[in-house]
Backbone as JSON, one array per atom type, in Angstrom:
{
  "sequence": "MLWNAKDGSIRFGGAEMDYVRFGSGKKNLILLPGLSDGLATVKGKALLLAAPYKLFFEKYTVWMFSRRQDLPRGFSIRGMAADQAAALKALGVEKTAVLGVSQGGMVAQYLAADFPELVEKLVLAVSAPCVNDTSRARLTDWIAFAEKGDHKALMIDTAEMSYSEGYLKKYRKTYPLLGSVGRPKSYERFLANAEAILAFDAREELGKIACPTLVIGAAEDKIVGPAAAGELHALIPQSELFVYPGLGHAAYEEAKDFNERVFRFLEA",
  "N": [[133.23, 99.43, 66.95], [131.7, 96.4, 67.82], [130.48, 95.95, 70.27], [129.59, 98.43, 71.35], [128.51, 99.61, 73.72], [126.17, 101.28, 75.73], [124.74, 103.45, 78.21], [121.51, 104.6, 79.24], [118.49, 106.62, 79.61], [114.95, 107.02, 79.4], [112.26, 109.25, 79.01], [108.74, 109.32, 79.42], [105.4, 110.22, 79.3], [105.44, 111.39, 81.9], [106.87, 109.53, 83.37], [109.99, 107.74, 83.95], [112.48, 105.63, 82.59], [115.19, 103.44, 82.97], [117.78, 102.16, 80.83], [120.05, 99.89, 79.16], [122.19, 99.58, 76.33], [123.49, 97.63, 73.7], [125.57, 96.34, 71.04], [125.41, 96.37, 67.38], [123.66, 95.85, 65.36], [121.08, 95.91, 62.76], [118.59, 94.99, 63.42], [116.32, 94.84, 66.25], [116.5, 93.75, 69.66], [114.82, 93.25, 72.59], [115.43, 92.98, 76.0], [113.99, 91.8, 78.92], [114.31, 91.8, 82.26], [114.06, 89.73, 85.29], [112.64, 89.47, 88.62], [114.82, 90.36, 90.05], [115.37, 92.9, 89.18], [114.02, 94.49, 90.89], [115.71, 94.86, 93.0], [118.08, 95.99, 92.05], [118.6, 98.22, 89.45], [119.32, 98.47, 85.88], [120.9, 100.65, 85.52], [123.85, 102.3, 84.58], [125.3, 99.99, 83.97], [126.06, 98.97, 81.51], [128.43, 97.89, 80.21], [129.01, 95.83, 81.97], [126.8, 94.13, 81.71], [126.75, 93.39, 79.06], [128.4, 91.3, 78.0], [127.39, 88.48, 77.93], [125.81, 88.51, 75.65], [127.12, 88.66, 73.26], [126.92, 87.15, 70.94], [124.74, 88.18, 69.57], [125.44, 90.69, 68.63], [126.28, 91.53, 66.04], [124.08, 91.37, 64.33], [121.98, 92.42, 65.77], [120.76, 95.22, 67.63], [120.83, 95.36, 70.98], [118.72, 95.84, 73.67], [118.35, 96.36, 77.12], [115.97, 96.73, 79.57], [115.01, 98.33, 82.61], [112.23, 98.29, 84.93], [110.01, 101.13, 85.39], [111.43, 104.06, 86.99], [111.0, 104.91, 90.47], [108.91, 103.08, 91.05], [105.63, 102.47, 91.92], [103.93, 100.94, 94.72], [101.4, 98.54, 94.12], [101.33, 98.81, 91.38], [100.62, 97.37, 88.27], [101.54, 94.38, 86.38], [100.61, 94.46, 83.8], [100.49, 97.2, 83.48], [103.22, 97.71, 83.55], [103.94, 96.6, 81.11], [102.63, 98.36, 79.38], [104.09, 100.66, 79.97], [106.55, 99.81, 78.91], [105.96, 99.64, 76.18], [105.42, 102.36, 75.66], [107.94, 103.44, 76.18], [109.5, 102.23, 74.16], [108.3, 103.31, 71.86], [108.9, 106.01, 72.29], [111.62, 105.92, 71.95], [111.8, 105.37, 69.32], [111.68, 102.77, 68.41], [110.21, 100.61, 66.39], [109.6, 98.02, 65.71], [110.34, 94.86, 67.05], [112.2, 92.07, 68.4], [111.55, 90.23, 71.38], [112.81, 89.21, 74.49], [111.85, 87.85, 77.39], [112.48, 87.18, 80.76], [111.46, 85.18, 83.41], [109.81, 87.21, 85.69], [110.09, 89.25, 83.84], [109.27, 87.9, 81.58], [106.57, 87.77, 82.07], [105.8, 90.44, 81.86], [106.45, 90.67, 79.16], [104.54, 89.01, 77.98], [102.1, 90.46, 78.16], [102.95, 92.69, 76.73], [103.25, 91.67, 74.12], [100.64, 90.8, 73.65], [99.0, 93.08, 73.99], [100.19, 95.03, 72.43], [100.66, 94.25, 69.62], [101.71, 95.25, 67.28], [104.27, 96.0, 67.84], [105.86, 93.81, 68.5], [107.67, 91.33, 66.96], [108.83, 88.82, 67.21], [108.89, 86.52, 69.94], [110.31, 85.49, 72.99], [109.9, 83.56, 75.8], [111.17, 82.9, 78.85], [111.55, 80.65, 81.51], [109.1, 81.46, 82.7], [105.6, 82.17, 83.49], [102.04, 81.77, 82.94], [100.44, 82.83, 84.89], [100.29, 83.68, 88.39], [101.05, 80.97, 90.55], [100.65, 78.16, 92.82], [103.26, 77.4, 93.53], [104.91, 79.64, 92.82], [103.63, 81.56, 94.38], [104.18, 80.71, 97.0], [106.99, 81.01, 97.06], [107.22, 83.81, 96.66], [105.85, 84.81, 98.86], [107.56, 84.11, 100.97], [109.86, 85.6, 100.2], [108.94, 88.24, 100.23], [108.46, 88.49, 102.97], [111.09, 88.29, 103.97], [112.18, 90.62, 102.8], [110.62, 92.63, 103.97], [111.5, 92.46, 106.56], [114.04, 93.28, 106.19], [116.02, 91.4, 105.83], [118.47, 90.74, 104.1], [120.42, 88.81, 103.53], [119.12, 86.34, 103.98], [117.17, 86.54, 101.99], [118.72, 86.55, 99.63], [120.08, 84.07, 99.8], [117.96, 82.2, 99.85], [116.8, 82.74, 97.36], [118.9, 81.93, 95.66], [119.1, 79.18, 96.35], [116.66, 78.26, 95.46], [116.85, 78.68, 92.76], [119.13, 77.63, 91.34], [120.93, 74.75, 90.03], [121.97, 71.78, 91.82], [124.63, 71.13, 91.34], [125.74, 73.59, 90.53], [125.27, 75.07, 92.85], [127.0, 73.96, 94.72], [129.4, 75.21, 94.27], [128.64, 77.89, 94.44], [127.71, 78.29, 97.05], [129.85, 78.92, 98.62], [130.05, 81.63, 98.62], [128.09, 82.59, 100.28], [128.52, 83.74, 102.92], [129.07, 86.39, 102.29], [126.76, 87.55, 101.4], [125.06, 89.08, 102.97], [125.69, 91.76, 102.89], [126.56, 92.56, 100.33], [125.15, 94.05, 97.51], [122.9, 94.97, 98.79], [119.94, 96.83, 98.8], [119.07, 100.35, 99.26], [116.46, 100.67, 99.96], [113.64, 98.45, 100.15], [111.36, 98.91, 98.77], [110.95, 99.03, 95.99], [111.49, 96.4, 95.22], [109.42, 95.11, 96.61], [107.19, 96.22, 95.34], [107.43, 95.1, 92.77], [107.3, 92.34, 93.41], [104.74, 92.11, 94.58], [103.21, 92.74, 92.39], [103.53, 90.47, 90.83], [102.14, 88.62, 92.38], [99.57, 89.35, 91.83], [99.23, 88.67, 89.23], [97.79, 87.48, 86.21], [97.56, 86.37, 83.14], [96.2, 84.66, 81.49], [93.79, 84.78, 79.99], [94.44, 86.52, 77.99], [96.45, 85.52, 76.39], [95.86, 84.18, 74.03], [95.76, 86.17, 72.2], [98.28, 86.7, 71.32], [100.1, 86.96, 68.49], [102.5, 86.61, 67.23], [105.38, 84.58, 66.25], [106.49, 82.43, 68.82], [108.77, 81.38, 71.28], [108.87, 79.23, 73.94], [110.66, 78.66, 76.82], [111.44, 76.38, 79.24], [112.18, 74.85, 82.49], [112.92, 71.76, 83.86], [113.28, 71.35, 86.56], [112.3, 73.54, 87.89], [111.85, 75.55, 90.65], [110.6, 77.86, 91.23], [108.64, 79.04, 89.44], [107.57, 76.66, 88.89], [107.65, 73.42, 87.27], [105.64, 72.92, 85.39], [104.79, 75.26, 84.28], [105.86, 76.29, 81.85], [104.82, 74.56, 79.89], [102.11, 75.18, 80.17], [102.06, 77.82, 79.24], [102.82, 77.35, 76.57], [100.6, 75.89, 75.67], [98.65, 77.83, 75.66], [99.42, 79.86, 73.95], [99.1, 80.56, 70.62], [100.95, 80.41, 68.24], [103.32, 78.96, 69.15], [106.34, 77.35, 70.25], [107.93, 74.82, 72.22], [110.55, 74.32, 74.53], [112.18, 72.45, 76.99], [114.56, 72.5, 79.53], [116.2, 69.73, 80.74], [117.0, 68.7, 84.08], [117.73, 71.21, 85.04], [117.07, 74.26, 86.88], [115.27, 77.26, 87.75], [117.18, 79.14, 87.04], [118.06, 78.44, 84.52], [118.53, 79.99, 82.26], [120.94, 81.17, 82.86], [122.62, 79.02, 83.51], [122.5, 77.1, 81.39], [124.55, 76.39, 78.75], [123.95, 76.71, 76.09], [121.89, 78.5, 75.92], [121.6, 81.26, 74.95], [122.39, 80.83, 72.33], [120.36, 79.15, 71.45], [118.17, 80.88, 71.6], [119.01, 82.77, 69.72], [119.04, 81.25, 67.33], [116.32, 80.72, 67.05], [115.3, 83.32, 66.67], [116.48, 83.96, 64.28], [115.49, 82.11, 62.51]],
  "CA": [[133.24, 98.3, 67.88], [130.39, 95.78, 67.83], [129.85, 96.03, 71.59], [128.84, 99.7, 71.29], [127.73, 99.6, 74.95], [125.77, 102.61, 76.19], [123.7, 103.57, 79.23], [120.59, 105.69, 78.92], [117.17, 106.64, 80.23], [113.95, 107.6, 78.51], [111.08, 109.8, 79.69], [107.49, 109.19, 78.67], [104.2, 110.4, 80.09], [105.72, 111.7, 83.29], [107.68, 108.48, 83.98], [111.33, 107.59, 83.4], [112.92, 104.24, 82.61], [116.6, 103.23, 82.65], [118.08, 101.05, 79.93], [121.39, 99.79, 78.59], [122.11, 99.18, 74.93], [124.76, 97.16, 73.16], [125.44, 95.75, 69.72], [125.4, 97.31, 66.25], [122.84, 95.31, 64.28], [119.94, 96.68, 62.27], [117.39, 94.51, 64.1], [116.28, 95.13, 67.69], [116.13, 92.72, 70.62], [114.54, 93.82, 73.89], [115.59, 92.05, 77.11], [113.24, 92.21, 80.1], [114.8, 90.95, 83.35], [113.11, 89.25, 86.28], [112.4, 90.17, 89.87], [116.06, 90.99, 90.52], [115.31, 94.32, 88.83], [113.5, 95.2, 92.05], [116.8, 95.13, 93.93], [119.07, 96.85, 91.4], [118.26, 98.45, 88.05], [120.43, 98.33, 84.93], [121.57, 101.94, 85.37], [125.31, 102.34, 84.68], [125.86, 98.64, 83.91], [126.07, 98.5, 80.11], [129.57, 97.02, 79.94], [128.9, 94.65, 82.83], [125.71, 93.26, 81.27], [126.81, 93.12, 77.62], [129.21, 90.15, 77.58], [126.7, 87.23, 77.55], [124.99, 88.67, 74.45], [128.0, 88.96, 72.12], [126.42, 86.44, 69.76], [123.71, 88.97, 68.89], [125.85, 92.08, 68.39], [126.43, 91.89, 64.63], [122.78, 91.48, 63.66], [120.98, 93.06, 66.63], [121.0, 96.16, 68.71], [120.2, 94.73, 72.13], [118.33, 96.78, 74.71], [117.83, 95.78, 78.35], [115.23, 97.78, 80.27], [114.44, 98.19, 83.94], [110.92, 98.9, 85.08], [110.11, 102.58, 85.61], [111.93, 104.57, 88.25], [109.95, 105.23, 91.45], [107.81, 102.16, 90.81], [104.76, 102.52, 93.1], [103.23, 99.73, 95.16], [100.11, 98.41, 93.46], [101.47, 98.94, 89.94], [100.39, 96.04, 87.71], [102.42, 93.92, 85.31], [100.07, 95.0, 82.55], [100.96, 98.58, 83.44], [104.64, 97.66, 83.18], [104.0, 96.36, 79.66], [102.26, 99.62, 78.73], [105.29, 101.49, 80.11], [107.56, 99.34, 77.97], [105.54, 100.07, 74.84], [105.61, 103.81, 75.57], [109.39, 103.69, 76.1], [109.97, 101.84, 72.82], [107.83, 104.31, 70.9], [109.65, 107.25, 72.52], [112.97, 105.69, 71.42], [111.71, 105.14, 67.88], [111.75, 101.34, 68.11], [108.89, 100.33, 65.83], [109.4, 96.57, 65.59], [111.44, 94.26, 67.78], [112.09, 90.79, 69.09], [111.53, 90.43, 72.84], [113.15, 88.09, 75.36], [111.48, 88.12, 78.77], [112.89, 86.13, 81.68], [110.75, 85.14, 84.68], [108.84, 88.31, 85.71], [110.2, 89.92, 82.55], [108.43, 87.16, 80.65], [105.19, 88.15, 82.35], [105.65, 91.74, 81.19], [106.51, 90.43, 77.71], [103.27, 88.43, 77.54], [101.16, 91.56, 77.95], [103.48, 93.55, 75.67], [102.92, 91.05, 72.83], [99.19, 90.69, 73.51], [98.37, 94.41, 73.93], [100.87, 95.88, 71.44], [101.19, 93.3, 68.64], [102.43, 95.95, 66.22], [105.66, 96.22, 68.26], [106.61, 92.57, 68.78], [107.66, 90.43, 65.81], [109.13, 87.49, 67.73], [108.82, 86.54, 71.39], [110.88, 84.38, 73.75], [109.51, 83.58, 77.21], [112.03, 81.94, 79.54], [111.22, 80.34, 82.91], [108.0, 82.33, 83.09], [104.34, 81.48, 83.74], [100.9, 82.57, 82.5], [99.77, 83.4, 86.06], [100.87, 83.24, 89.65], [100.55, 79.64, 90.92], [100.96, 77.82, 94.2], [104.71, 77.39, 93.71], [105.43, 81.01, 92.82], [103.05, 82.28, 95.52], [104.95, 80.32, 98.18], [108.3, 81.66, 97.0], [107.06, 85.25, 96.82], [105.45, 85.09, 100.25], [108.8, 84.06, 101.77], [110.76, 86.69, 99.84], [108.35, 89.48, 100.74], [108.69, 88.51, 104.41], [112.5, 88.62, 104.16], [112.39, 92.02, 102.43], [109.97, 93.49, 104.96], [112.36, 92.44, 107.75], [115.36, 93.75, 105.82], [116.97, 90.29, 105.94], [118.99, 90.6, 102.74], [121.14, 87.55, 103.4], [118.14, 85.26, 103.83], [116.54, 86.71, 100.68], [119.65, 86.13, 98.58], [120.36, 82.64, 99.9], [116.78, 81.45, 99.43], [116.69, 82.92, 95.91], [119.9, 81.06, 95.04], [118.75, 77.78, 96.58], [115.48, 77.94, 94.66], [117.09, 78.98, 91.34], [120.24, 76.95, 90.68], [121.09, 73.31, 90.18], [122.82, 71.4, 92.94], [126.02, 71.22, 90.9], [126.14, 74.99, 90.58], [125.22, 75.55, 94.23], [128.17, 73.5, 95.45], [130.42, 76.26, 94.13], [128.08, 79.19, 94.79], [127.48, 78.4, 98.49], [131.05, 79.51, 99.24], [129.9, 83.09, 98.69], [126.97, 82.94, 101.16], [128.85, 84.67, 104.01], [129.15, 87.77, 101.8], [125.5, 87.98, 100.83], [124.32, 89.99, 103.83], [126.0, 93.16, 102.63], [126.73, 92.82, 98.9], [123.93, 94.22, 96.75], [121.75, 95.38, 99.62], [119.41, 98.13, 98.35], [118.76, 101.32, 100.32], [115.08, 100.41, 100.32], [113.06, 97.3, 99.47], [110.06, 99.29, 98.23], [110.88, 98.66, 94.57], [111.37, 94.95, 95.19], [108.07, 94.75, 97.08], [106.24, 96.6, 94.28], [107.52, 94.07, 91.73], [106.84, 91.05, 93.93], [103.29, 92.17, 94.75], [102.62, 92.72, 91.05], [103.49, 89.07, 90.4], [101.08, 87.95, 93.14], [98.28, 89.71, 91.22], [99.35, 88.46, 87.78], [97.08, 86.39, 85.53], [97.4, 86.78, 81.74], [95.73, 83.51, 80.72], [92.73, 85.12, 79.04], [94.99, 87.39, 76.95], [97.55, 84.89, 75.64], [95.4, 83.82, 72.7], [95.93, 87.33, 71.31], [99.67, 86.79, 70.86], [100.07, 86.5, 67.1], [103.85, 86.45, 66.68], [106.06, 83.33, 66.62], [106.91, 82.47, 70.22], [109.52, 80.26, 71.85], [108.74, 79.1, 75.39], [111.75, 77.86, 77.37], [111.2, 76.05, 80.63], [113.19, 74.06, 83.19], [112.23, 70.63, 84.47], [113.43, 71.38, 88.02], [112.02, 74.92, 88.3], [111.24, 75.62, 91.97], [110.05, 79.21, 91.44], [107.34, 79.07, 88.76], [107.11, 75.28, 88.75], [108.03, 72.8, 85.99], [104.52, 72.84, 84.46], [104.41, 76.59, 83.79], [106.21, 76.46, 80.43], [103.83, 73.84, 79.1], [100.86, 75.94, 80.22], [102.22, 78.93, 78.29], [102.81, 76.78, 75.22], [99.23, 75.48, 75.33], [97.78, 79.01, 75.55], [99.91, 80.78, 72.92], [98.86, 79.83, 69.36], [102.12, 80.12, 67.41], [104.45, 78.79, 70.07], [107.05, 76.09, 70.36], [108.35, 74.61, 73.6], [111.75, 73.56, 74.87], [112.38, 72.37, 78.43], [115.88, 72.01, 79.92], [116.18, 68.7, 81.8], [118.04, 68.79, 85.11], [118.03, 72.59, 85.44], [116.01, 74.98, 87.55], [114.83, 78.56, 87.28], [118.32, 79.87, 86.48], [118.52, 77.78, 83.29], [119.03, 81.01, 81.32], [122.34, 81.4, 83.2], [123.4, 77.78, 83.57], [122.56, 76.37, 80.12], [125.56, 77.02, 77.89], [123.4, 76.96, 74.76], [120.65, 79.27, 76.03], [121.57, 82.38, 74.0], [122.46, 80.27, 70.97], [119.02, 78.65, 71.16], [117.35, 82.07, 71.33], [119.47, 83.37, 68.45], [118.57, 80.39, 66.22], [114.88, 80.94, 66.91], [115.06, 84.65, 66.12], [116.96, 84.02, 62.9], [114.85, 81.08, 61.69]],
  "C": [[131.84, 97.71, 68.0], [129.7, 95.9, 69.18], [129.02, 97.3, 71.71], [127.96, 99.89, 72.53], [127.44, 101.02, 75.43], [124.71, 102.49, 77.28], [122.78, 104.71, 78.85], [119.33, 105.63, 79.77], [116.22, 107.34, 79.27], [112.76, 108.06, 79.33], [109.86, 109.63, 78.79], [106.33, 109.39, 79.65], [104.41, 110.66, 81.56], [106.53, 110.65, 84.02], [109.06, 108.45, 83.32], [111.79, 106.16, 83.59], [114.39, 104.18, 82.21], [116.76, 102.07, 81.68], [119.57, 101.01, 79.66], [121.22, 99.26, 77.18], [123.48, 98.71, 74.48], [124.52, 96.45, 71.84], [125.28, 96.8, 68.64], [124.51, 96.84, 65.11], [121.66, 96.18, 63.92], [118.62, 96.24, 62.95], [117.48, 94.8, 65.6], [115.9, 93.88, 68.47], [115.99, 93.38, 71.98], [114.66, 92.73, 74.95], [114.86, 92.62, 78.33], [113.61, 91.28, 81.25], [113.71, 90.61, 84.36], [113.02, 90.1, 87.53], [113.65, 90.82, 90.44], [116.12, 92.47, 90.19], [114.74, 95.15, 89.99], [114.57, 95.55, 93.07], [117.84, 96.08, 93.34], [118.71, 96.99, 89.93], [119.5, 98.32, 87.18], [121.28, 99.59, 84.83], [123.09, 101.82, 85.58], [126.0, 101.0, 84.49], [125.99, 98.1, 82.49], [127.22, 97.53, 79.84], [129.49, 95.73, 80.75], [127.89, 93.65, 82.28], [125.87, 92.77, 79.83], [127.39, 91.75, 77.26], [128.41, 88.91, 77.18], [125.98, 87.3, 76.2], [125.81, 88.96, 73.2], [127.52, 88.32, 70.83], [125.47, 87.28, 68.93], [124.24, 90.25, 68.26], [125.95, 92.48, 66.92], [125.09, 92.14, 63.96], [121.75, 92.27, 64.46], [121.58, 94.22, 67.43], [120.16, 95.65, 69.88], [119.94, 95.79, 73.2], [117.87, 96.0, 75.93], [117.22, 96.91, 79.18], [114.92, 97.37, 81.71], [112.99, 98.67, 83.91], [111.09, 100.38, 85.44], [110.76, 102.9, 86.95], [110.74, 104.91, 89.16], [108.7, 104.38, 91.21], [106.91, 102.11, 92.05], [104.2, 101.15, 93.47], [101.85, 99.71, 94.52], [100.15, 98.55, 91.96], [101.42, 97.55, 89.31], [101.43, 95.68, 86.65], [101.91, 94.38, 83.96], [100.46, 96.46, 82.38], [102.42, 98.67, 83.07], [104.81, 97.43, 81.69], [103.63, 97.62, 78.89], [103.4, 100.62, 78.82], [106.33, 101.12, 79.05], [107.22, 99.76, 76.54], [105.76, 101.55, 74.65], [107.09, 104.15, 75.44], [109.93, 103.36, 74.72], [109.54, 102.86, 71.77], [108.58, 105.61, 71.05], [111.07, 107.14, 71.96], [112.97, 105.44, 69.92], [111.86, 103.69, 67.48], [110.35, 100.89, 67.67], [108.57, 98.84, 65.76], [110.59, 95.88, 66.24], [111.14, 92.82, 68.17], [112.18, 91.07, 70.59], [111.87, 89.12, 73.54], [112.83, 88.5, 76.79], [111.79, 86.93, 79.65], [112.11, 86.26, 82.98], [109.7, 86.26, 84.75], [108.9, 89.11, 84.42], [109.39, 89.23, 81.48], [106.96, 87.47, 80.85], [104.87, 89.5, 81.72], [105.59, 91.55, 79.68], [105.21, 89.83, 77.18], [102.25, 89.53, 77.25], [101.64, 92.5, 76.84], [103.08, 92.98, 74.3], [101.41, 90.99, 72.6], [98.54, 92.05, 73.28], [98.96, 95.31, 72.84], [101.49, 94.99, 70.35], [101.98, 93.96, 67.52], [103.91, 96.15, 66.56], [106.49, 94.95, 68.27], [106.51, 91.63, 67.59], [108.06, 89.01, 66.17], [109.27, 87.6, 69.25], [109.48, 85.3, 71.96], [110.52, 84.58, 75.21], [110.3, 82.5, 77.92], [111.67, 81.86, 81.02], [110.16, 81.29, 83.46], [106.73, 81.51, 83.25], [103.19, 82.36, 83.26], [100.14, 83.24, 83.64], [100.56, 83.0, 87.3], [100.24, 81.88, 90.0], [100.98, 79.33, 92.34], [102.46, 77.87, 94.48], [105.26, 78.81, 93.8], [104.88, 81.82, 94.0], [103.81, 81.96, 96.8], [106.31, 81.0, 98.22], [108.17, 83.16, 97.31], [106.68, 85.62, 98.25], [106.67, 85.09, 101.16], [109.68, 85.27, 101.48], [110.24, 88.04, 100.32], [108.59, 89.59, 102.24], [110.15, 88.86, 104.71], [112.75, 90.11, 103.9], [111.79, 92.96, 103.47], [110.77, 93.54, 106.26], [113.75, 93.0, 107.46], [116.43, 92.68, 105.91], [117.49, 89.95, 104.54], [119.69, 89.25, 102.54], [120.17, 86.39, 103.19], [117.46, 85.32, 102.47], [117.44, 86.19, 99.58], [119.93, 84.63, 98.62], [119.16, 81.83, 99.43], [116.57, 81.56, 97.93], [117.66, 81.99, 95.19], [119.51, 79.6, 95.15], [117.56, 77.34, 95.71], [115.74, 78.05, 93.15], [118.05, 78.02, 90.65], [120.23, 75.45, 90.92], [122.04, 73.0, 91.33], [124.3, 71.49, 92.56], [126.55, 72.64, 90.95], [126.23, 75.48, 92.02], [126.42, 75.09, 95.05], [129.3, 74.51, 95.39], [129.92, 77.58, 94.69], [127.94, 79.37, 96.3], [128.69, 78.98, 99.23], [130.91, 81.01, 99.43], [128.81, 83.52, 99.69], [127.34, 83.88, 102.3], [128.89, 86.14, 103.58], [127.79, 88.37, 101.45], [124.71, 88.95, 101.7], [124.54, 91.44, 103.51], [126.09, 93.49, 101.14], [125.37, 92.94, 98.22], [122.71, 94.63, 97.55], [121.23, 96.73, 99.13], [119.16, 99.06, 99.54], [117.34, 101.1, 100.84], [114.58, 99.19, 99.55], [111.72, 97.63, 98.82], [109.91, 98.87, 96.77], [110.74, 97.15, 94.42], [109.96, 94.52, 95.58], [107.02, 95.1, 96.03], [106.24, 95.56, 93.17], [106.96, 92.74, 92.2], [105.31, 91.03, 94.08], [102.57, 92.17, 93.41], [102.53, 91.29, 90.53], [102.35, 88.33, 91.11], [99.7, 88.23, 92.55], [98.21, 89.37, 89.74], [98.54, 87.27, 87.29], [96.78, 86.85, 84.11], [96.75, 85.7, 80.88], [94.69, 83.87, 79.67], [93.23, 85.97, 77.88], [95.96, 86.68, 76.01], [97.13, 84.43, 74.25], [95.54, 84.95, 71.7], [97.35, 87.44, 70.76], [99.76, 86.15, 69.48], [101.46, 86.22, 66.53], [104.41, 85.07, 67.03], [106.68, 83.45, 68.01], [107.66, 81.2, 70.6], [109.37, 80.3, 73.36], [109.84, 78.17, 75.88], [111.48, 77.64, 78.85], [112.33, 75.24, 81.21], [112.48, 72.99, 84.01], [112.29, 70.64, 85.99], [113.14, 72.78, 88.57], [111.25, 74.94, 89.63], [110.6, 76.98, 92.25], [108.73, 79.39, 90.72], [106.77, 77.68, 88.57], [107.41, 74.71, 87.38], [106.89, 72.76, 84.97], [104.21, 74.17, 83.78], [104.71, 76.78, 82.31], [105.21, 75.76, 79.53], [102.49, 74.55, 79.07], [100.93, 77.13, 79.27], [102.12, 78.43, 76.85], [101.39, 76.43, 74.77], [98.34, 76.69, 75.06], [98.19, 79.98, 74.45], [99.89, 80.07, 71.57], [100.11, 79.45, 68.59], [103.36, 79.93, 68.28], [105.08, 77.41, 69.92], [107.68, 76.03, 71.75], [109.65, 73.84, 73.66], [111.93, 73.61, 76.38], [113.76, 71.79, 78.72], [115.74, 70.95, 81.01], [117.28, 68.98, 82.83], [118.38, 70.18, 85.58], [116.8, 73.22, 86.08], [115.78, 76.35, 86.94], [115.96, 79.37, 86.62], [118.88, 79.2, 85.23], [119.08, 78.78, 82.29], [120.47, 81.41, 81.64], [123.17, 80.13, 83.07], [123.54, 77.07, 82.23], [123.51, 77.08, 79.15], [125.01, 77.38, 76.52], [122.18, 77.88, 74.78], [120.6, 80.4, 74.99], [121.66, 81.91, 72.56], [121.08, 79.77, 70.54], [118.09, 79.82, 70.82], [117.72, 82.67, 69.98], [118.97, 82.56, 67.25], [117.07, 80.6, 65.99], [114.61, 82.29, 66.25], [115.46, 84.73, 64.65], [116.28, 83.01, 61.98], [113.92, 81.7, 60.68]]
}
């Protein structure tokens, strides 16, 4: 079966990281998710997460990783990239394509810059080269919601800032349920991830990225801002840029051709 969905975890250097794996291809594709990983990791969700990536399954084995378990406050995004490299080496993944979304794209930037021997192609979606005024404002609000334990406000604000108005007209019907669904036992992991973004600035390292890179942005991005993709493109030597008009930060979910676009780039 091409889906070949499996859950797993890997230990390295005293840390442990959860992952899911699906597909049966000879090539590898690593998926690095965004800040939502701070609320719920990928553990036990292989079948749930696999469906959107069916296009890749024949040619790629697709891995999606969470950040390390017991993520401490003050842990940097560069440290997360070093964790990712250690996990890949422990799993025997010697060369891979990487797709990083939002905060996952920030981790992917350092992964490609610091461990060029591991990354052969890179896709950065709705990410940024550093924290900016737009992302700082969003994170400040979300951290305040998390510290108060106001899960409903956190989820509603995230949705309002991420999706297009057309999508939100349907999604807003679910808002009454958001106070209880998906609430974590603790917000410490979310806060550790959010605070890491507030300290993030990879601009001086991006010139080291030597692999072909596709930067995907969104013209209505209210989380990292619409200019962030262009800034990444300008700083990464072998990069190309595509910006979705009319979509926001959740373009990777809303754009029907998103995975097809990534697949074409990886196979070019």
